[in-house]
PQR file with spaces between the fields and no chain letter, atoms N, CA, C, O and H, PARSE charges and radii, in Angstrom:
ATOM       1  N    MET     1       0.549   -1.349   -0.054 -0.4000 1.5000
ATOM       2  CA   MET     1      -0.485   -0.211   -0.006 -0.0000 2.0000
ATOM       3  C    MET     1       0.800    1.355    0.132  0.5500 1.7000
ATOM       4  O    MET     1       1.771    1.416    0.885 -0.5500 1.4000
ATOM       5  N    SER     2       0.410    2.236   -0.693 -0.4000 1.5000
ATOM       6  CA   SER     2       0.979    3.913   -0.379 -0.0000 2.0000
ATOM       7  C    SER     2      -0.427    4.626   -0.378  0.5500 1.7000
ATOM       8  O    SER     2      -1.383    4.930   -1.091 -0.5500 1.4000
ATOM       9  H    SER     2      -0.380    2.187   -1.305  0.4000 1.0000
ATOM      10  N    LYS     3       0.115    4.694    0.969 -0.4000 1.5000
ATOM      11  CA   LYS     3      -0.838    5.759    1.708 -0.0000 2.0000
ATOM      12  C    LYS     3      -0.422    7.206    1.245  0.5500 1.7000
ATOM      13  O    LYS     3       0.789    7.396    1.130 -0.5500 1.4000
ATOM      14  H    LYS     3       0.892    4.447    1.548  0.4000 1.0000
ATOM      15  N    GLN     4      -1.159    8.110    1.002 -0.4000 1.5000
ATOM      16  CA   GLN     4      -0.936    9.800    0.954 -0.0000 2.0000
ATOM      17  C    GLN     4      -1.833   10.348    1.653  0.5500 1.7000
ATOM      18  O    GLN     4      -2.655    9.633    2.227 -0.5500 1.4000
ATOM      19  H    GLN     4      -2.143    7.956    1.096  0.4000 1.0000
ATOM      20  N    ALA     5      -1.865   11.257    1.725 -0.4000 1.5000
ATOM      21  CA   ALA     5      -2.183   12.834    2.300 -0.0000 2.0000
ATOM      22  C    ALA     5      -2.584   13.573    1.551  0.5500 1.7000
ATOM      23  O    ALA     5      -1.822   13.724    0.597 -0.5500 1.4000
ATOM      24  H    ALA     5      -1.197   11.838    1.259  0.4000 1.0000
ATOM      25  N    ALA     6      -3.944   14.451    1.498 -0.4000 1.5000
ATOM      26  CA   ALA     6      -3.673   15.609    0.357 -0.0000 2.0000
ATOM      27  C    ALA     6      -4.797   16.411    1.028  0.5500 1.7000
ATOM      28  O    ALA     6      -5.853   15.850    1.321 -0.5500 1.4000
ATOM      29  H    ALA     6      -4.564   14.328    2.274  0.4000 1.0000
ATOM      30  N    THR     7      -4.588   17.734    1.280 -0.4000 1.5000
ATOM      31  CA   THR     7      -5.323   18.908    1.364 -0.0000 2.0000
ATOM      32  C    THR     7      -5.801   18.895   -0.080  0.5500 1.7000
ATOM      33  O    THR     7      -5.162   18.704   -1.114 -0.5500 1.4000
ATOM      34  H    THR     7      -3.731   18.190    1.042  0.4000 1.0000
ATOM      35  N    ILE     8      -7.432   19.215    0.170 -0.4000 1.5000
ATOM      36  CA   ILE     8      -8.311   19.555   -1.455 -0.0000 2.0000
ATOM      37  C    ILE     8      -9.003   20.797   -1.049  0.5500 1.7000
ATOM      38  O    ILE     8      -9.698   20.761   -0.034 -0.5500 1.4000
ATOM      39  H    ILE     8      -7.951   19.370    1.011  0.4000 1.0000
ATOM      40  N    TYR     9      -8.888   21.941   -1.757 -0.4000 1.5000
ATOM      41  CA   TYR     9      -9.690   23.376   -1.185 -0.0000 2.0000
ATOM      42  C    TYR     9     -11.064   23.126   -2.143  0.5500 1.7000
ATOM      43  O    TYR     9     -10.954   22.819   -3.330 -0.5500 1.4000
ATOM      44  H    TYR     9      -8.324   21.970   -2.582  0.4000 1.0000
ATOM      45  N    ILE    10     -12.359   23.297   -1.481 -0.4000 1.5000
ATOM      46  CA   ILE    10     -13.373   23.321   -2.259 -0.0000 2.0000
ATOM      47  C    ILE    10     -14.107   24.394   -2.352  0.5500 1.7000
ATOM      48  O    ILE    10     -14.573   24.777   -1.279 -0.5500 1.4000
ATOM      49  H    ILE    10     -12.449   23.547   -0.516  0.4000 1.0000
ATOM      50  N    GLU    11     -14.387   25.061   -3.357 -0.4000 1.5000
ATOM      51  CA   GLU    11     -15.319   26.101   -3.303 -0.0000 2.0000
ATOM      52  C    GLU    11     -17.178   25.473   -2.891  0.5500 1.7000
ATOM      53  O    GLU    11     -17.499   24.310   -2.647 -0.5500 1.4000
ATOM      54  H    GLU    11     -14.008   24.750   -4.229  0.4000 1.0000
ATOM      55  N    GLY    12     -18.021   26.596   -2.936 -0.4000 1.5000
ATOM      56  CA   GLY    12     -19.640   25.900   -2.662 -0.0000 2.0000
ATOM      57  C    GLY    12     -20.005   25.595   -1.864  0.5500 1.7000
ATOM      58  O    GLY    12     -21.228   25.734   -1.849 -0.5500 1.4000
ATOM      59  H    GLY    12     -17.760   27.541   -3.134  0.4000 1.0000
ATOM      60  N    MET    13     -19.431   24.990   -0.632 -0.4000 1.5000
ATOM      61  CA   MET    13     -19.876   24.462    0.319 -0.0000 2.0000
ATOM      62  C    MET    13     -20.446   25.677    1.070  0.5500 1.7000
ATOM      63  O    MET    13     -19.781   26.701    1.229 -0.5500 1.4000
ATOM      64  H    MET    13     -18.438   24.878   -0.644  0.4000 1.0000
ATOM      65  N    THR    14     -21.661   25.530    1.512 -0.4000 1.5000
ATOM      66  CA   THR    14     -22.484   26.717    2.193 -0.0000 2.0000
ATOM      67  C    THR    14     -22.991   26.331    3.808  0.5500 1.7000
ATOM      68  O    THR    14     -23.140   27.203    4.663 -0.5500 1.4000
ATOM      69  H    THR    14     -22.200   24.698    1.383  0.4000 1.0000
ATOM      70  N    CYS    15     -23.182   25.134    4.009 -0.4000 1.5000
ATOM      71  CA   CYS    15     -23.501   24.561    5.089 -0.0000 2.0000
ATOM      72  C    CYS    15     -23.312   22.756    5.563  0.5500 1.7000
ATOM      73  O    CYS    15     -23.111   21.840    4.765 -0.5500 1.4000
ATOM      74  H    CYS    15     -23.061   24.426    3.314  0.4000 1.0000
ATOM      75  N    GLN    16     -23.431   22.648    6.888 -0.4000 1.5000
ATOM      76  CA   GLN    16     -23.306   20.846    7.088 -0.0000 2.0000
ATOM      77  C    GLN    16     -23.825   20.374    6.256  0.5500 1.7000
ATOM      78  O    GLN    16     -23.169   19.366    5.993 -0.5500 1.4000
ATOM      79  H    GLN    16     -23.594   23.392    7.536  0.4000 1.0000
ATOM      80  N    GLY    17     -24.805   20.458    5.485 -0.4000 1.5000
ATOM      81  CA   GLY    17     -25.235   19.287    4.651 -0.0000 2.0000
ATOM      82  C    GLY    17     -24.393   19.069    3.346  0.5500 1.7000
ATOM      83  O    GLY    17     -24.284   18.007    2.735 -0.5500 1.4000
ATOM      84  H    GLY    17     -25.338   21.276    5.699  0.4000 1.0000
ATOM      85  N    CYS    18     -23.830   20.245    3.042 -0.4000 1.5000
ATOM      86  CA   CYS    18     -22.600   20.232    1.793 -0.0000 2.0000
ATOM      87  C    CYS    18     -21.650   19.196    2.818  0.5500 1.7000
ATOM      88  O    CYS    18     -21.560   17.971    2.903 -0.5500 1.4000
ATOM      89  H    CYS    18     -23.918   21.108    3.539  0.4000 1.0000
ATOM      90  N    VAL    19     -21.246   19.906    3.267 -0.4000 1.5000
ATOM      91  CA   VAL    19     -19.854   19.065    4.325 -0.0000 2.0000
ATOM      92  C    VAL    19     -20.461   17.647    4.108  0.5500 1.7000
ATOM      93  O    VAL    19     -20.318   17.489    2.896 -0.5500 1.4000
ATOM      94  H    VAL    19     -21.319   20.901    3.198  0.4000 1.0000
ATOM      95  N    LYS    20     -20.890   16.844    4.460 -0.4000 1.5000
ATOM      96  CA   LYS    20     -21.530   15.595    4.754 -0.0000 2.0000
ATOM      97  C    LYS    20     -21.559   15.035    3.390  0.5500 1.7000
ATOM      98  O    LYS    20     -21.390   13.837    3.164 -0.5500 1.4000
ATOM      99  H    LYS    20     -21.006   16.972    5.445  0.4000 1.0000
ATOM     100  N    SER    21     -21.806   16.044    2.369 -0.4000 1.5000
ATOM     101  CA   SER    21     -22.446   15.600    0.631 -0.0000 2.0000
ATOM     102  C    SER    21     -20.824   14.977    0.295  0.5500 1.7000
ATOM     103  O    SER    21     -20.516   13.890   -0.193 -0.5500 1.4000
ATOM     104  H    SER    21     -21.944   17.018    2.553  0.4000 1.0000
ATOM     105  N    VAL    22     -20.012   16.025    0.723 -0.4000 1.5000
ATOM     106  CA   VAL    22     -18.619   15.473    0.087 -0.0000 2.0000
ATOM     107  C    VAL    22     -18.017   14.620    0.909  0.5500 1.7000
ATOM     108  O    VAL    22     -17.190   13.912    0.332 -0.5500 1.4000
ATOM     109  H    VAL    22     -20.263   16.908    1.119  0.4000 1.0000
ATOM     110  N    VAL    23     -18.168   14.378    2.380 -0.4000 1.5000
ATOM     111  CA   VAL    23     -17.740   13.050    3.189 -0.0000 2.0000
ATOM     112  C    VAL    23     -18.213   12.239    2.358  0.5500 1.7000
ATOM     113  O    VAL    23     -17.489   11.684    1.530 -0.5500 1.4000
ATOM     114  H    VAL    23     -18.839   14.952    2.848  0.4000 1.0000
ATOM     115  N    ASN    24     -19.715   11.999    2.450 -0.4000 1.5000
ATOM     116  CA   ASN    24     -20.221   10.316    1.948 -0.0000 2.0000
ATOM     117  C    ASN    24     -19.532   10.533    0.512  0.5500 1.7000
ATOM     118  O    ASN    24     -18.783    9.602    0.217 -0.5500 1.4000
ATOM     119  H    ASN    24     -20.303   12.450    3.122  0.4000 1.0000
ATOM     120  N    ALA    25     -19.621   11.565   -0.454 -0.4000 1.5000
ATOM     121  CA   ALA    25     -19.196   10.913   -1.783 -0.0000 2.0000
ATOM     122  C    ALA    25     -17.850   10.521   -1.547  0.5500 1.7000
ATOM     123  O    ALA    25     -17.672    9.344   -1.861 -0.5500 1.4000
ATOM     124  H    ALA    25     -20.230   12.321   -0.214  0.4000 1.0000
ATOM     125  N    VAL    26     -16.854   11.087   -1.110 -0.4000 1.5000
ATOM     126  CA   VAL    26     -15.474   10.709   -0.943 -0.0000 2.0000
ATOM     127  C    VAL    26     -14.849    9.554   -0.399  0.5500 1.7000
ATOM     128  O    VAL    26     -13.917    8.890   -0.854 -0.5500 1.4000
ATOM     129  H    VAL    26     -16.999   12.043   -0.856  0.4000 1.0000
ATOM     130  N    SER    27     -15.874    9.342    1.226 -0.4000 1.5000
ATOM     131  CA   SER    27     -15.655    8.077    1.516 -0.0000 2.0000
ATOM     132  C    SER    27     -16.125    6.797    1.192  0.5500 1.7000
ATOM     133  O    SER    27     -15.988    5.789    1.884 -0.5500 1.4000
ATOM     134  H    SER    27     -16.631    9.881    1.595  0.4000 1.0000
ATOM     135  N    ALA    28     -16.860    6.913   -0.230 -0.4000 1.5000
ATOM     136  CA   ALA    28     -17.842    5.903   -0.976 -0.0000 2.0000
ATOM     137  C    ALA    28     -16.100    5.431   -1.717  0.5500 1.7000
ATOM     138  O    ALA    28     -15.776    4.244   -1.755 -0.5500 1.4000
ATOM     139  H    ALA    28     -16.971    7.732   -0.793  0.4000 1.0000
ATOM     140  N    LEU    29     -15.320    6.344   -2.152 -0.4000 1.5000
ATOM     141  CA   LEU    29     -14.526    5.766   -3.161 -0.0000 2.0000
ATOM     142  C    LEU    29     -13.439    4.551   -2.742  0.5500 1.7000
ATOM     143  O    LEU    29     -12.773    4.780   -1.733 -0.5500 1.4000
ATOM     144  H    LEU    29     -15.583    7.308   -2.121  0.4000 1.0000
ATOM     145  N    SER    30     -13.245    3.482   -3.325 -0.4000 1.5000
ATOM     146  CA   SER    30     -11.953    2.818   -3.263 -0.0000 2.0000
ATOM     147  C    SER    30     -10.960    3.065   -2.586  0.5500 1.7000
ATOM     148  O    SER    30     -10.634    4.073   -3.214 -0.5500 1.4000
ATOM     149  H    SER    30     -13.786    3.295   -4.145  0.4000 1.0000
ATOM     150  N    GLY    31      -9.700    2.924   -1.308 -0.4000 1.5000
ATOM     151  CA   GLY    31      -9.066    2.978   -1.061 -0.0000 2.0000
ATOM     152  C    GLY    31      -8.795    4.514   -0.261  0.5500 1.7000
ATOM     153  O    GLY    31      -7.690    5.045   -0.150 -0.5500 1.4000
ATOM     154  H    GLY    31      -9.964    2.106   -0.797  0.4000 1.0000
ATOM     155  N    VAL    32      -9.913    4.986    0.183 -0.4000 1.5000
ATOM     156  CA   VAL    32      -9.790    6.282    0.799 -0.0000 2.0000
ATOM     157  C    VAL    32     -10.242    5.943    2.574  0.5500 1.7000
ATOM     158  O    VAL    32     -11.334    5.531    2.966 -0.5500 1.4000
ATOM     159  H    VAL    32     -10.811    4.554    0.093  0.4000 1.0000
ATOM     160  N    ASP    33      -8.833    6.322    3.548 -0.4000 1.5000
ATOM     161  CA   ASP    33      -9.065    6.088    4.787 -0.0000 2.0000
ATOM     162  C    ASP    33      -9.600    6.885    5.255  0.5500 1.7000
ATOM     163  O    ASP    33     -10.288    6.378    6.142 -0.5500 1.4000
ATOM     164  H    ASP    33      -7.946    6.658    3.229  0.4000 1.0000
ATOM     165  N    SER    34      -9.765    8.131    5.214 -0.4000 1.5000
ATOM     166  CA   SER    34     -10.598    9.064    5.908 -0.0000 2.0000
ATOM     167  C    SER    34     -10.610   10.407    5.455  0.5500 1.7000
ATOM     168  O    SER    34      -9.637   10.936    4.918 -0.5500 1.4000
ATOM     169  H    SER    34      -9.207    8.543    4.494  0.4000 1.0000
ATOM     170  N    VAL    35     -11.854   11.050    5.692 -0.4000 1.5000
ATOM     171  CA   VAL    35     -12.095   12.199    5.514 -0.0000 2.0000
ATOM     172  C    VAL    35     -12.444   13.086    6.212  0.5500 1.7000
ATOM     173  O    VAL    35     -13.519   12.869    6.771 -0.5500 1.4000
ATOM     174  H    VAL    35     -12.645   10.620    6.128  0.4000 1.0000
ATOM     175  N    ASP    36     -11.720   14.544    6.545 -0.4000 1.5000
ATOM     176  CA   ASP    36     -12.449   15.564    7.453 -0.0000 2.0000
ATOM     177  C    ASP    36     -12.512   16.425    6.826  0.5500 1.7000
ATOM     178  O    ASP    36     -11.608   16.624    6.014 -0.5500 1.4000
ATOM     179  H    ASP    36     -10.846   14.720    6.091  0.4000 1.0000
ATOM     180  N    VAL    37     -13.293   17.060    6.896 -0.4000 1.5000
ATOM     181  CA   VAL    37     -14.149   18.178    5.746 -0.0000 2.0000
ATOM     182  C    VAL    37     -13.952   19.420    6.792  0.5500 1.7000
ATOM     183  O    VAL    37     -13.909   19.071    7.972 -0.5500 1.4000
ATOM     184  H    VAL    37     -14.027   16.898    7.556  0.4000 1.0000
ATOM     185  N    SER    38     -13.832   20.770    6.540 -0.4000 1.5000
ATOM     186  CA   SER    38     -13.788   21.931    7.121 -0.0000 2.0000
ATOM     187  C    SER    38     -14.375   22.996    6.465  0.5500 1.7000
ATOM     188  O    SER    38     -13.741   23.557    5.571 -0.5500 1.4000
ATOM     189  H    SER    38     -13.868   21.054    5.582  0.4000 1.0000
ATOM     190  N    LEU    39     -15.581   23.396    6.793 -0.4000 1.5000
ATOM     191  CA   LEU    39     -16.499   24.206    6.302 -0.0000 2.0000
ATOM     192  C    LEU    39     -16.364   25.519    6.119  0.5500 1.7000
ATOM     193  O    LEU    39     -16.677   26.238    5.170 -0.5500 1.4000
ATOM     194  H    LEU    39     -16.096   22.940    7.520  0.4000 1.0000
ATOM     195  N    GLU    40     -15.681   25.822    7.503 -0.4000 1.5000
ATOM     196  CA   GLU    40     -14.968   27.510    7.761 -0.0000 2.0000
ATOM     197  C    GLU    40     -13.788   27.807    6.893  0.5500 1.7000
ATOM     198  O    GLU    40     -13.658   28.854    6.258 -0.5500 1.4000
ATOM     199  H    GLU    40     -15.427   25.238    8.274  0.4000 1.0000
ATOM     200  N    LYS    41     -12.551   26.366    6.915 -0.4000 1.5000
ATOM     201  CA   LYS    41     -11.614   26.815    6.045 -0.0000 2.0000
ATOM     202  C    LYS    41     -11.938   26.177    4.429  0.5500 1.7000
ATOM     203  O    LYS    41     -11.140   26.490    3.546 -0.5500 1.4000
ATOM     204  H    LYS    41     -12.657   25.516    7.431  0.4000 1.0000
ATOM     205  N    LYS    42     -12.722   25.584    4.197 -0.4000 1.5000
ATOM     206  CA   LYS    42     -13.246   25.394    2.766 -0.0000 2.0000
ATOM     207  C    LYS    42     -12.116   24.139    2.107  0.5500 1.7000
ATOM     208  O    LYS    42     -11.841   24.129    0.907 -0.5500 1.4000
ATOM     209  H    LYS    42     -13.370   25.329    4.914  0.4000 1.0000
ATOM     210  N    HIS    43     -11.688   23.387    2.832 -0.4000 1.5000
ATOM     211  CA   HIS    43     -10.800   21.919    2.989 -0.0000 2.0000
ATOM     212  C    HIS    43     -11.605   20.752    2.903  0.5500 1.7000
ATOM     213  O    HIS    43     -12.738   20.522    3.327 -0.5500 1.4000
ATOM     214  H    HIS    43     -11.912   23.395    3.807  0.4000 1.0000
ATOM     215  N    ALA    44     -10.652   19.944    2.160 -0.4000 1.5000
ATOM     216  CA   ALA    44     -11.061   17.975    3.023 -0.0000 2.0000
ATOM     217  C    ALA    44      -9.683   17.870    3.099  0.5500 1.7000
ATOM     218  O    ALA    44      -8.825   18.111    2.250 -0.5500 1.4000
ATOM     219  H    ALA    44      -9.732   20.131    1.816  0.4000 1.0000
ATOM     220  N    ASP    45      -9.585   17.428    4.370 -0.4000 1.5000
ATOM     221  CA   ASP    45      -8.189   16.104    4.445 -0.0000 2.0000
ATOM     222  C    ASP    45      -8.544   14.907    4.228  0.5500 1.7000
ATOM     223  O    ASP    45      -9.268   14.207    4.937 -0.5500 1.4000
ATOM     224  H    ASP    45     -10.281   17.232    5.060  0.4000 1.0000
ATOM     225  N    VAL    46      -7.962   14.604    3.082 -0.4000 1.5000
ATOM     226  CA   VAL    46      -8.106   13.402    2.922 -0.0000 2.0000
ATOM     227  C    VAL    46      -7.087   12.218    2.806  0.5500 1.7000
ATOM     228  O    VAL    46      -6.254   12.281    1.902 -0.5500 1.4000
ATOM     229  H    VAL    46      -7.374   15.172    2.506  0.4000 1.0000
ATOM     230  N    SER    47      -7.089   11.259    3.564 -0.4000 1.5000
ATOM     231  CA   SER    47      -6.457   10.242    3.553 -0.0000 2.0000
ATOM     232  C    SER    47      -6.561    8.826    2.749  0.5500 1.7000
ATOM     233  O    SER    47      -7.602    8.207    2.967 -0.5500 1.4000
ATOM     234  H    SER    47      -7.766   11.208    4.299  0.4000 1.0000
ATOM     235  N    PHE    48      -5.487    8.131    1.713 -0.4000 1.5000
ATOM     236  CA   PHE    48      -5.802    7.547    0.716 -0.0000 2.0000
ATOM     237  C    PHE    48      -4.655    6.527    0.226  0.5500 1.7000
ATOM     238  O    PHE    48      -3.464    6.775    0.417 -0.5500 1.4000
ATOM     239  H    PHE    48      -4.641    8.633    1.535  0.4000 1.0000
ATOM     240  N    ASP    49      -4.998    5.642   -0.265 -0.4000 1.5000
ATOM     241  CA   ASP    49      -4.052    4.988   -0.833 -0.0000 2.0000
ATOM     242  C    ASP    49      -4.086    4.856   -2.083  0.5500 1.7000
ATOM     243  O    ASP    49      -4.903    4.108   -2.619 -0.5500 1.4000
ATOM     244  H    ASP    49      -5.965    5.441   -0.420  0.4000 1.0000
ATOM     245  N    MET    50      -3.181    5.579   -2.775 -0.4000 1.5000
ATOM     246  CA   MET    50      -2.406    6.110   -4.236 -0.0000 2.0000
ATOM     247  C    MET    50      -2.443    4.992   -5.302  0.5500 1.7000
ATOM     248  O    MET    50      -2.462    5.173   -6.519 -0.5500 1.4000
ATOM     249  H    MET    50      -2.517    6.187   -2.340  0.4000 1.0000
ATOM     250  N    THR    51      -2.449    3.692   -4.588 -0.4000 1.5000
ATOM     251  CA   THR    51      -2.856    2.592   -5.743 -0.0000 2.0000
ATOM     252  C    THR    51      -3.913    2.071   -5.850  0.5500 1.7000
ATOM     253  O    THR    51      -3.989    0.996   -6.446 -0.5500 1.4000
ATOM     254  H    THR    51      -2.434    3.545   -3.599  0.4000 1.0000
ATOM     255  N    GLN    52      -5.113    2.719   -5.268 -0.4000 1.5000
ATOM     256  CA   GLN    52      -6.296    2.267   -5.426 -0.0000 2.0000
ATOM     257  C    GLN    52      -7.266    3.668   -5.980  0.5500 1.7000
ATOM     258  O    GLN    52      -8.338    3.526   -6.569 -0.5500 1.4000
ATOM     259  H    GLN    52      -5.051    3.592   -4.784  0.4000 1.0000
ATOM     260  N    VAL    53      -6.792    4.695   -5.734 -0.4000 1.5000
ATOM     261  CA   VAL    53      -7.300    6.162   -5.965 -0.0000 2.0000
ATOM     262  C    VAL    53      -6.539    7.259   -6.409  0.5500 1.7000
ATOM     263  O    VAL    53      -5.745    7.603   -5.533 -0.5500 1.4000
ATOM     264  H    VAL    53      -5.921    4.811   -5.256  0.4000 1.0000
ATOM     265  N    SER    54      -6.466    8.001   -7.521 -0.4000 1.5000
ATOM     266  CA   SER    54      -6.097    9.352   -7.553 -0.0000 2.0000
ATOM     267  C    SER    54      -6.496   10.390   -7.647  0.5500 1.7000
ATOM     268  O    SER    54      -7.700   10.564   -7.832 -0.5500 1.4000
ATOM     269  H    SER    54      -7.111    7.722   -8.233  0.4000 1.0000
ATOM     270  N    LEU    55      -5.356   11.753   -7.522 -0.4000 1.5000
ATOM     271  CA   LEU    55      -6.107   13.064   -6.965 -0.0000 2.0000
ATOM     272  C    LEU    55      -7.286   13.162   -8.387  0.5500 1.7000
ATOM     273  O    LEU    55      -8.453   13.459   -8.132 -0.5500 1.4000
ATOM     274  H    LEU    55      -4.378   11.612   -7.371  0.4000 1.0000
ATOM     275  N    ASP    56      -7.010   12.985   -9.339 -0.4000 1.5000
ATOM     276  CA   ASP    56      -7.941   13.406  -10.369 -0.0000 2.0000
ATOM     277  C    ASP    56      -9.661   12.911   -9.808  0.5500 1.7000
ATOM     278  O    ASP    56     -10.743   13.492   -9.729 -0.5500 1.4000
ATOM     279  H    ASP    56      -6.062   12.744   -9.547  0.4000 1.0000
ATOM     280  N    GLU    57      -9.106   11.407   -9.479 -0.4000 1.5000
ATOM     281  CA   GLU    57     -10.495   10.956   -9.169 -0.0000 2.0000
ATOM     282  C    GLU    57     -10.994   11.602   -7.822  0.5500 1.7000
ATOM     283  O    GLU    57     -12.217   11.664   -7.705 -0.5500 1.4000
ATOM     284  H    GLU    57      -8.227   10.935   -9.543  0.4000 1.0000
ATOM     285  N    LEU    58     -10.639   11.829   -7.342 -0.4000 1.5000
ATOM     286  CA   LEU    58     -10.770   12.472   -6.236 -0.0000 2.0000
ATOM     287  C    LEU    58     -11.667   14.050   -6.450  0.5500 1.7000
ATOM     288  O    LEU    58     -12.782   14.232   -5.961 -0.5500 1.4000
ATOM     289  H    LEU    58      -9.644   11.779   -7.437  0.4000 1.0000
ATOM     290  N    ARG    59     -11.154   14.764   -7.015 -0.4000 1.5000
ATOM     291  CA   ARG    59     -11.298   16.284   -7.844 -0.0000 2.0000
ATOM     292  C    ARG    59     -12.459   15.893   -8.126  0.5500 1.7000
ATOM     293  O    ARG    59     -13.418   16.528   -7.685 -0.5500 1.4000
ATOM     294  H    ARG    59     -10.248   14.617   -7.412  0.4000 1.0000
ATOM     295  N    GLU    60     -12.724   14.307   -9.242 -0.4000 1.5000
ATOM     296  CA   GLU    60     -14.198   14.420  -10.289 -0.0000 2.0000
ATOM     297  C    GLU    60     -14.631   14.135   -9.263  0.5500 1.7000
ATOM     298  O    GLU    60     -15.225   15.124   -8.832 -0.5500 1.4000
ATOM     299  H    GLU    60     -11.946   13.792   -9.600  0.4000 1.0000
ATOM     300  N    CYS    61     -14.716   12.947   -8.264 -0.4000 1.5000
ATOM     301  CA   CYS    61     -15.703   12.962   -7.216 -0.0000 2.0000
ATOM     302  C    CYS    61     -16.483   14.388   -6.882  0.5500 1.7000
ATOM     303  O    CYS    61     -17.500   14.897   -7.352 -0.5500 1.4000
ATOM     304  H    CYS    61     -14.234   12.143   -8.614  0.4000 1.0000
ATOM     305  N    ILE    62     -15.649   14.754   -5.971 -0.4000 1.5000
ATOM     306  CA   ILE    62     -16.462   16.360   -5.404 -0.0000 2.0000
ATOM     307  C    ILE    62     -16.763   17.058   -6.081  0.5500 1.7000
ATOM     308  O    ILE    62     -17.472   17.983   -5.683 -0.5500 1.4000
ATOM     309  H    ILE    62     -14.822   14.341   -5.589  0.4000 1.0000
ATOM     310  N    GLU    63     -16.301   16.957   -7.733 -0.4000 1.5000
ATOM     311  CA   GLU    63     -16.861   17.996   -8.601 -0.0000 2.0000
ATOM     312  C    GLU    63     -18.136   17.216   -8.937  0.5500 1.7000
ATOM     313  O    GLU    63     -19.180   17.847   -8.775 -0.5500 1.4000
ATOM     314  H    GLU    63     -15.726   16.205   -8.056  0.4000 1.0000
ATOM     315  N    ASP    64     -18.226   16.092   -9.330 -0.4000 1.5000
ATOM     316  CA   ASP    64     -19.920   15.263   -9.446 -0.0000 2.0000
ATOM     317  C    ASP    64     -20.562   15.501   -8.090  0.5500 1.7000
ATOM     318  O    ASP    64     -21.708   15.053   -8.082 -0.5500 1.4000
ATOM     319  H    ASP    64     -17.378   15.579   -9.462  0.4000 1.0000
ATOM     320  N    ALA    65     -20.304   15.900   -7.270 -0.4000 1.5000
ATOM     321  CA   ALA    65     -20.811   16.068   -5.884 -0.0000 2.0000
ATOM     322  C    ALA    65     -21.735   17.316   -6.191  0.5500 1.7000
ATOM     323  O    ALA    65     -22.855   17.535   -5.729 -0.5500 1.4000
ATOM     324  H    ALA    65     -19.373   16.265   -7.276  0.4000 1.0000
ATOM     325  N    GLY    66     -21.042   18.042   -7.030 -0.4000 1.5000
ATOM     326  CA   GLY    66     -21.575   19.539   -7.004 -0.0000 2.0000
ATOM     327  C    GLY    66     -20.891   20.688   -6.510  0.5500 1.7000
ATOM     328  O    GLY    66     -21.463   21.777   -6.562 -0.5500 1.4000
ATOM     329  H    GLY    66     -20.132   17.865   -7.406  0.4000 1.0000
ATOM     330  N    PHE    67     -19.860   20.599   -6.084 -0.4000 1.5000
ATOM     331  CA   PHE    67     -18.495   21.512   -5.382 -0.0000 2.0000
ATOM     332  C    PHE    67     -17.502   21.691   -6.558  0.5500 1.7000
ATOM     333  O    PHE    67     -17.580   21.019   -7.586 -0.5500 1.4000
ATOM     334  H    PHE    67     -19.396   19.714   -6.040  0.4000 1.0000
ATOM     335  N    ASP    68     -16.434   22.774   -6.306 -0.4000 1.5000
ATOM     336  CA   ASP    68     -15.732   23.225   -7.087 -0.0000 2.0000
ATOM     337  C    ASP    68     -14.343   22.877   -6.583  0.5500 1.7000
ATOM     338  O    ASP    68     -14.041   23.538   -5.589 -0.5500 1.4000
ATOM     339  H    ASP    68     -16.371   23.320   -5.470  0.4000 1.0000
ATOM     340  N    VAL    69     -13.579   22.174   -6.920 -0.4000 1.5000
ATOM     341  CA   VAL    69     -12.072   21.986   -6.570 -0.0000 2.0000
ATOM     342  C    VAL    69     -11.184   22.920   -6.884  0.5500 1.7000
ATOM     343  O    VAL    69     -11.280   23.356   -8.032 -0.5500 1.4000
ATOM     344  H    VAL    69     -13.824   21.637   -7.727  0.4000 1.0000
ATOM     345  N    MET    70     -10.243   23.415   -6.127 -0.4000 1.5000
ATOM     346  CA   MET    70     -10.005   24.834   -6.517 -0.0000 2.0000
ATOM     347  C    MET    70      -8.140   24.611   -6.407  0.5500 1.7000
ATOM     348  O    MET    70      -7.272   25.215   -7.037 -0.5500 1.4000
ATOM     349  H    MET    70     -10.164   23.061   -5.195  0.4000 1.0000
ATOM     350  N    ASN    71      -8.027   23.771   -5.603 -0.4000 1.5000
ATOM     351  CA   ASN    71      -6.385   23.551   -5.576 -0.0000 2.0000
ATOM     352  C    ASN    71      -6.210   21.826   -5.151  0.5500 1.7000
ATOM     353  O    ASN    71      -7.258   21.184   -5.081 -0.5500 1.4000
ATOM     354  H    ASN    71      -8.732   23.280   -5.091  0.4000 1.0000
ATOM     355  N    ILE    72      -5.074   21.205   -4.912 -0.4000 1.5000
ATOM     356  CA   ILE    72      -4.977   19.725   -4.018 -0.0000 2.0000
ATOM     357  C    ILE    72      -3.253   20.541   -4.056  0.5500 1.7000
ATOM     358  O    ILE    72      -2.486   21.135   -4.813 -0.5500 1.4000
ATOM     359  H    ILE    72      -4.223   21.727   -4.968  0.4000 1.0000
ATOM     360  N    GLN    73      -3.411   19.956   -2.420 -0.4000 1.5000
ATOM     361  CA   GLN    73      -1.861   20.507   -1.726 -0.0000 2.0000
ATOM     362  C    GLN    73      -1.376   18.995   -0.534  0.5500 1.7000
ATOM     363  O    GLN    73      -0.335   19.035    0.122 -0.5500 1.4000
ATOM     364  H    GLN    73      -4.035   19.473   -1.805  0.4000 1.0000
């Protein structure tokens, strides 16, 4: 396994329902270990196995949930 952590900056979240939508969408991806979303800081901290899921897949998942990914670090 190849563990990696990323901070994904997200625009468009306005409430805890939005936070839950992002958490549920990202958590459903194979290879994601944990997701911590901050509405105030407008980002998600994601721990994942990069052999199972890519940064592009994480971005696409969040965008498919209706939010804009501004940056990934």
